[in-house]
C-alpha positions as CSV (number, residue, x, y, z in Angstrom):
1,M,68.2,-226.0,159.1
2,K,64.6,-225.9,159.8
3,M,64.3,-229.8,159.1
4,N,67.1,-230.6,161.6
5,I,65.1,-228.6,164.2
6,E,62.0,-230.7,163.4
7,K,64.1,-233.8,163.4
8,L,65.5,-232.8,166.9
9,Q,61.9,-232.1,168.3
10,M,60.7,-235.5,167.0
11,L,63.6,-237.2,168.5
12,Y,63.1,-235.5,171.7
13,S,59.4,-236.5,171.6
14,L,60.4,-240.1,170.9
15,E,62.9,-240.3,173.6
16,K,60.5,-238.9,176.0
17,S,57.7,-241.3,175.2
18,L,60.2,-244.2,175.3
19,L,61.4,-243.0,178.8
20,K,57.9,-243.0,180.0
21,A,57.0,-246.3,178.7
22,E,60.3,-247.7,180.3
23,I,59.3,-246.1,183.6
24,K,55.9,-247.6,183.2
25,Q,57.4,-251.0,182.7
26,Q,59.8,-250.7,185.6
27,R,57.0,-249.6,187.9
28,K,54.8,-252.7,186.9
29,A,57.9,-255.0,187.4
30,A,58.5,-253.5,190.8
31,L,54.9,-253.9,191.9
32,L,55.0,-257.5,190.8
33,L,58.1,-258.1,192.7
34,A,57.0,-256.6,195.9
35,I,54.0,-258.8,195.6
36,S,56.1,-261.7,195.0
37,I,58.3,-260.9,198.0
38,A,55.4,-260.2,200.3
39,F,53.7,-263.8,199.6
40,F,57.2,-265.4,199.8
41,A,57.4,-263.9,203.3
42,L,53.9,-265.2,204.2
43,T,54.9,-268.6,202.9
44,V,57.9,-268.6,205.2
45,L,55.8,-267.7,208.0
46,A,53.2,-270.3,207.2
47,I,56.0,-272.7,207.1
48,N,57.2,-271.8,210.4
49,V,53.9,-272.1,212.0
50,A,53.1,-275.4,210.3
51,I,56.5,-276.9,211.6
52,Y,55.5,-275.5,215.1
53,L,52.2,-277.2,214.9
54,N,53.7,-280.4,213.9
55,I,56.1,-280.1,216.7
56,A,53.3,-279.3,219.2
57,E,51.4,-282.3,217.9
58,L,48.2,-280.4,216.8
59,G,47.8,-282.5,213.6
60,I,44.6,-281.0,212.2
61,Y,45.9,-277.3,212.6
62,A,49.2,-278.4,211.1
63,Q,47.5,-279.9,208.2
64,K,45.8,-276.6,207.5
65,A,48.9,-274.6,208.1
66,W,50.5,-276.7,205.4
67,W,47.7,-275.9,203.0
68,L,48.4,-272.2,203.7
69,V,51.9,-272.9,202.8
70,V,50.9,-274.4,199.5
71,L,48.4,-271.5,198.8
72,N,50.8,-268.9,199.7
73,G,53.6,-270.5,197.5
74,I,51.2,-270.7,194.5
75,L,50.4,-266.9,195.2
76,T,54.2,-266.3,195.2
77,L,54.8,-267.9,191.8
78,I,52.1,-266.1,190.1
79,P,53.4,-262.4,190.1
80,A,57.0,-264.2,189.6
81,T,55.9,-265.8,186.7
82,M,54.0,-262.7,185.4
83,L,57.4,-260.8,186.0
84,L,59.4,-263.2,184.0
85,L,57.0,-263.3,181.1
86,H,56.9,-259.4,181.3
87,S,60.6,-259.2,180.9
88,K,60.7,-261.4,177.9
89,N,58.0,-259.6,176.1
90,D,59.5,-256.1,175.7
91,S,59.1,-255.9,172.0
92,G,56.3,-253.2,172.2
93,N,58.6,-250.1,171.5
94,E,60.7,-251.6,168.7
95,T,59.3,-249.5,166.2
96,A,59.8,-246.3,168.2
97,I,63.3,-247.3,168.8
98,E,63.9,-248.0,165.1
99,I,62.5,-244.6,164.3
100,R,64.6,-242.9,167.0
101,D,67.7,-244.5,165.6
102,A,66.8,-243.6,162.0
103,L,66.4,-240.0,163.1
104,A,69.6,-239.9,165.1
105,D,71.5,-241.3,162.1
106,A,69.9,-238.8,159.7
107,L,70.9,-235.9,162.2
108,K,74.4,-237.2,162.5
109,T,74.8,-237.4,158.7
110,D,73.4,-233.8,158.4
111,L,75.7,-232.4,161.0
112,E,78.7,-234.0,159.4
113,A,77.6,-232.7,156.0
114,S,77.4,-229.3,157.6
115,A,80.7,-229.6,159.3
116,M,82.2,-230.5,155.8
117,D,80.5,-227.4,154.2
118,V,81.9,-225.0,157.1
119,A,85.2,-226.7,156.7
120,V,85.1,-226.0,152.9
121,T,83.9,-222.4,153.4
122,I,86.7,-221.7,156.0
123,E,89.2,-222.9,153.3
124,R,87.8,-220.9,150.7
125,M,87.8,-217.7,152.9
126,H,91.4,-218.5,153.8
127,K,92.4,-218.8,150.2
128,I,90.6,-215.4,149.4
129,G,92.6,-214.0,152.3
130,K,95.8,-215.0,150.8
131,D,94.9,-213.9,147.4
132,I,93.9,-210.3,148.9
133,K,97.2,-210.2,150.9
134,T,99.2,-211.4,147.7
135,F,97.5,-208.7,145.7
136,S,97.9,-206.0,148.2
137,E,101.6,-206.7,148.7
138,G,102.7,-206.8,145.1
139,G,99.6,-206.5,142.9
140,I,99.1,-202.7,143.3
141,G,102.7,-202.2,142.8
142,A,102.3,-204.1,139.5
143,L,99.4,-201.9,138.5
144,V,100.9,-198.5,139.0
145,P,102.5,-198.4,135.5
146,I,99.4,-199.7,133.8
147,V,97.3,-196.9,135.6
148,K,99.8,-194.3,134.8
149,L,99.7,-195.2,131.1
150,A,95.9,-195.3,131.3
151,T,95.9,-191.7,132.8
152,E,98.5,-190.5,130.2
153,I,96.2,-191.8,127.5
154,V,93.1,-190.2,128.9
155,A,95.0,-186.8,129.3
156,A,96.3,-187.0,125.7
157,K,92.7,-187.7,124.4
158,K,91.4,-184.7,126.6
159,A,94.1,-182.6,125.1
160,E,93.3,-183.5,121.6
161,S,89.7,-182.7,122.0
């Protein structure tokens, strides 16, 4: 039983650490996504400005605005690429997951064995109860002549002495 409690404590600790790691990964992914969205919005804004400057025939300013579009586009792709690479490389916790699964399987096996032991014990108790009931219903009546005979023999031996 003590081993099961230790296994449960280890399983709890593993689950807690896996959850913390997952939350940390999700925060990082959310931050990268927010940065990517912000730069995408700036890219769209720069495109609008560049189109306006082209329409207004301010060529030198329009060219610089297009350079800003390219720069913002590159800055949008960097966190998006990091996010995609980050989601593909989630193999850091595989060992902890394997240990957790092994502990869970061991606990399940132990609990099933304990349940079988309890079932066998209950069956034995039920059988003992039936034996006691059978003995109390007819067994004592069957022993009455034997007890009378034994008391008569003891009384006879006392009388002889």
